[in-house]
N, C-alpha and C positions, 0 to 999 in steps of 0.2 A: 081741631086745633086751629084758628084762623090766624095767617102770619103773611108779612109781604114776601112774595113770591119775584117781582120783577126785580132785576139788576138794579138797575139806575135809582129806582124807588128805595132800595135797601140802600143805597150809597148815599142819597138825599137824606134821610132820615138818619143816619148815622151821623152824618154832618152836623143836622139840627141838635143832635143829642151832645155832641162835640161842643159845638161854639160856646156854650155858657162858662165851660171850662178855659176859656181863653179870654175871656173879659178881664180889664184890667191888666192886660200885659203890654198894651200902648201897639199892638200889631197892626202894620197895614193891611190892605186885602190881600197882596200876594205872599206875605209872609204867614197872614192865617191860614191859607190853603196848604203850604207846606207843614208848618205844624198839625193840621189837622189830619194830613196823611199819615205822619209819624203815628198820632194817637191811634188813627182809624186801624194801622197795620199792626199796631201792638196791642188795642184793646185795652189799652192801660192810660188813662187820663194824667197819670201821675208825670208823663212825659210834658207836660205845658210847663211846669215852673222850671223843669230843668234843661230845655234846651235852649243851644245857643248859635245864634248865625248871626255872622262878620256882617255890618250891615251894607257891603259891596257883594256879598254872596250870592245872593238871586241876580243882581245884574251881570257880575260878570260870567255865572253858568248859565245864563240864558246867550249872552253874546257868543259863547265858545260853542254852545249848542248848535246854534243858529248858521255857523260857520264852520260845522261839522265836525267838530271835536269828537275824540275817541273817549273812551271811556276805560281805565284801568281798576280792577278789582284787586282783592285779596285771596278769594276764594270761591268755586264755583256757585255757592247757595246765593250770593252775590249778584253774579252774572246772571245768572236762570232767573232772579225775579225782576230785572231790567227788562223794559219792555223794548225788546229789541228791533220790533217793526217801526215802534214811533221814532226810534233812535236811529235806524238806517232813514227815515224820512228825510233826516236833516243831513245825513252824508256819514252818520258816525257809527263808528262798531266798538262791542266791547270784549276787553283781554282780560284774559285769566292764565296764570302761568304754572300755578299750584300744582298742577296733574304732570308737568312735564318732567321727563324722567332726569335730564339733566340739571334741573333745578333741584329735583331731589338728592340727586349725587353730589352734587356740588353743596346742599346744605350740609350734607352727612360728614363731609369732608373737613368742612369750616364749623362744625357744631353748631350751627345758628339755623334758626326756622326757615322752613322754604320759603314764606311770605316775605321776609326779608330781602332773600337771593332774588325771588321773583321782583321786587321793586328794584334792586340794583338792575337786574337785568333790563329794565324798562327803560332806566336812564333817561336819557334825553328825550325820548319819546314821551315822556311825562310834560315836557312842557307845553303851555295852552291847553291840556288836557283836562278832564275832570278824573280826579280819583277818589273811587268809592271802598273804603274799608269798612267791614260791618263785621269782623271775628277777630281777628290779629291783632292784637297792640303794637306787637314787634315790627309789624308792616308800617304802620302808621309813625311809630319812632324812627323807622327807616326813612321814609318819605322825607319826614322832619330834620331827618339827618342831611340829605340830600337837599332839599331847600336851602339851611344853612351853609354847608360846607362846600355844595358844587352848584349853587346857582341854578337849580332846578326851579322852574316856575310853573305849577300847573294853576290854570283858570280859578280852580277851585276845590277844594279839599273836602270830601264829606267823610269826614272819621267818626263812627261809632261803634268801635269793638264794644264787645261785652266779655264780662267776666271781673274775675277777684283779683286775678294777678296783672297788674299794668294797664288794667281798661282805663281806669280813672286817672292816672298819672299821664297816660298818653294822650287822653281829651283834654288834660287841662295844659299841659304842654300845646297842643294845638291851637287852644284859644287864646294863647298867650303870644303866639307867634305873631308878630309883626310885617309879615310877607308875603302871605296868602291868605285871601279870603276862606271862608270854612264855614261848615254846618255840622254843629256836634250836639252831645247831651253830656251833662256831667254826671259822673258816677260810674256804676258798675253797669248801669241797664244799656241795651244797645241790643246788636246783631245783625246778621245779614238781611233779614227781611225790613229792619227798620232803614239801612242804609240802601236799599233798593227803592223802597218807598219815597226818601227823599230825592234820590234819580227820578223816579215816574212823576214825582209832585213838580219838579222845576220842569221836565219836558211836557206835563200837563198844562203849565203856565203860559207855553208857546203857542199848543195845540191840544185842545181836551178832548179831539174825536178820539174814536178808540180804532184802531184797525183791528 
C-alpha cells in the first residue's frame, strides 16, 4: 500500500482535508489555524461548528505566552500533551497538582474533586496565566468561581472538559462569562488532547518551528 510517510506532508495534507469544513464560518487566518488543530487532534470535523472563541482570546493568549506566562492544567494528560519545549522557549512552564498527595487529602476531607482543590491552590498564580482544562468540569466551574468571586484574572481560559455530567454546563458558563477571554466547544465533546491541541496551536501562531 502506498501512503504518505513524511510527517509534515501528513500534517499538510490533513489541513487541506480539514479546510473545506471551515468554510463559511467567517474565521480569520489565525482562528482557522486554531480550529484546524482541534479537528486534527480529534479526527472529528464535527468540532468546526461547535468551537467557540472569544474575539480577544488569541491576542490575549499570545501576549501572555510571549511574556513568559505559565500554563495551569487540571490533569496530567493535558500537561503531557502540551509542547513544553516550545513553552519553555517563551519562558513559561506547565503546572498540574492533580497527583499531589496534599491535594488528594484535602479533596477527601472536603468531599470535592482533586481538580477543584488544585485550582484553589493555584489561586492568585492564575492571574495573567493561561488555564487549560480538558477533563474535569468541576475544575472549570472552580476557575470561573475564582474569576467571579475573588477577582482572579487569567489571560485566557482554554476550557474543553469532556463528558456527560457538567461538561456542557461548565463550558456554557465559560462562554457566557464577560471577564476572561476563552476557547471552548459546545456540548459533551472535548478532552485532554483537544485542550492541549488548542494550547499548542496558540504557541505555533507565535513560532511554528518544531523543537
